[in-house]
N, C-alpha and C positions, 0 to 999 in steps of 0.2 A: 852548950849543944840547946839549950830551948832559945839560945838571943839567936843563933845562925841560922834554926828553923822557923822561927818567927822574921826571918831578914828575906831569907829566901821564901816565904810566904808572900811578905810583902812583893818582893819579884814579881812573885806568877800575880798576883792579883793583879799590880799595876799594866802586864803586859798582857793581860785578857783583855783590861779596860782599852788598851791600847789596839788590840786585833778588833774587838767589836767595833772601836773607833771610824778606824779605815774601812772597815766591812761596809759601813753606812754612808761612810764618803764614796767611798767607788760604787753602789747602786746606785746612789743618786748621782752619778760624774754618770754610769751609761745610762741612765734613762735622760737624764741632757742630750748626752750626745746622739741618743737613740732620735729624740722631738727634733733634734735639726739638722739632723737625718732628711726626716722625712719631710722637715722645711723647705731641706735644699733641689727633694724630690721635687715639691710640688713648683718651686720657683723656676728649677730648670722645662717642666712643662710649661707653665705660663710665657716662659721667654721663645721656647719651641712658637706655641703657638702664634704669639705675638710677630714670631721675624716672617710665616706662614701667613696669616693676616699683612706682613707689608707688603712680602713681595706679591701680592693677589692687588692691592690700592696700586702698585706705579705699572699695572701692564699699561702699554702701549694706549691698548682701545681704550680703558680708562681713561688715560692723561689727554686724549685725542680729546675724546670725549668732553671732560671735564674744558679744555680747554677751547672751544668752540662756546658751552652751552653758559660760563659762568663768566671767561674772560675777551667770548665775541670775536677769538680769534678765528682767519680763516689759511688754508693752506698756500702755500704763494704759486706763483705764477708767472712768465714772463711778461705778460701784461699787464702786471700791477706792482714790477720790479721797479726800484728806483734808484740809481746808481751815485756816487760823490765823488765827486773830481778829489784825492787827497790834497792838489796844489792850493784849489780855490775855494774850495768847501764849495761850490755850486751842484744843485741836482740836475744830472743829466740824464731824462728821458730815455730811452733805449725806446724804439718800434720793440714790440712782437714779430721776427722773424716767418711772415705770414707762409711763405714758401718752403720753407724746412718744416715745420710746424704738419702745413697737410703732406709733406713725400716721408714725415719721418713713419716708421710704423705703430699703430695704437695696442698697447698689454688687453689682451684679454679682461674686459671688466672697467677698463678706463673709460671715463665719460671725456666728449669731446665738446 
């Protein structure tokens, strides 16, 4: 009988040690999960902020301003447009239609 009691006592002690170890690991994993969840939230906020900033950088007015200032580009007009013939490869300058440009209605705020 004492042998059976000793075996049962060892089994209970081993079970208790295993229980303590699994609780410890569970707490560590819970803390690590919380840490990673906070990091994911922070990265989501940062991503959203960068998306808004990217959208702000790509506005048509900003692109036009950069094209004019940094690339020295200008808007196209019929007076500066040159057409290339596909068969000869020669530039064919076409004159701006003066009569149709004068007769065409101007939109408000457009320069002549």
